[in-house]
C-alpha positions as CSV (number, residue, x, y, z in Angstrom):
1,M,15.4,-20.7,-5.0
2,E,11.6,-21.3,-4.4
3,K,12.1,-20.9,-0.7
4,C,13.6,-17.5,-1.2
5,V,10.7,-16.3,-3.3
6,T,8.1,-17.6,-0.8
7,K,10.0,-15.8,2.0
8,K,10.0,-12.5,0.1
9,R,6.3,-12.7,-0.6
10,H,5.7,-13.5,3.0
11,G,7.7,-10.5,4.0
12,Q,5.6,-8.2,1.8
13,W,2.4,-9.7,3.2
14,T,3.7,-9.1,6.8
15,L,4.6,-5.5,5.9
16,T,1.1,-4.9,4.4
17,L,-0.4,-6.2,7.7
18,V,1.8,-4.0,9.8
19,I,0.9,-0.9,7.7
20,L,-2.8,-1.8,8.0
21,M,-2.5,-2.2,11.8
22,V,-0.6,1.1,12.1
23,L,-3.2,2.9,9.9
24,T,-6.0,1.5,12.1
25,K,-4.3,2.7,15.2
26,V,-3.8,6.1,13.8
27,M,-7.4,6.3,12.7
28,V,-8.6,5.4,16.2
29,W,-6.2,7.8,17.8
30,L,-7.3,10.6,15.4
31,D,-10.9,9.8,16.1
32,S,-10.5,10.2,19.8
33,H,-8.4,13.4,19.4
34,T,-10.6,15.0,16.7
35,F,-11.7,17.8,19.1
36,I,-8.2,18.7,20.1
37,I,-7.0,18.6,16.4
38,A,-10.0,20.8,15.4
39,C,-9.2,23.3,18.1
40,F,-5.6,23.3,17.1
41,L,-6.4,23.8,13.4
42,S,-8.8,26.6,14.0
43,S,-6.4,28.5,16.3
44,F,-3.7,27.9,13.6
45,Q,-6.0,29.4,11.0
46,K,-6.6,32.4,13.2
47,L,-2.9,32.9,13.5
48,L,-2.4,32.7,9.7
49,I,-5.3,35.0,8.9
50,G,-4.5,37.3,11.8
């Protein structure tokens, strides 16, 4: 019984770490693509406003 609880807690911890890693990767990717995203957003706004 105790083993099961420990395993579950470990799984949640692993999941948290994975999410943090993914978030960091996304942040780094966004940081290096900010210019492209900004251009895309401004052109998108121009399309919406017309």
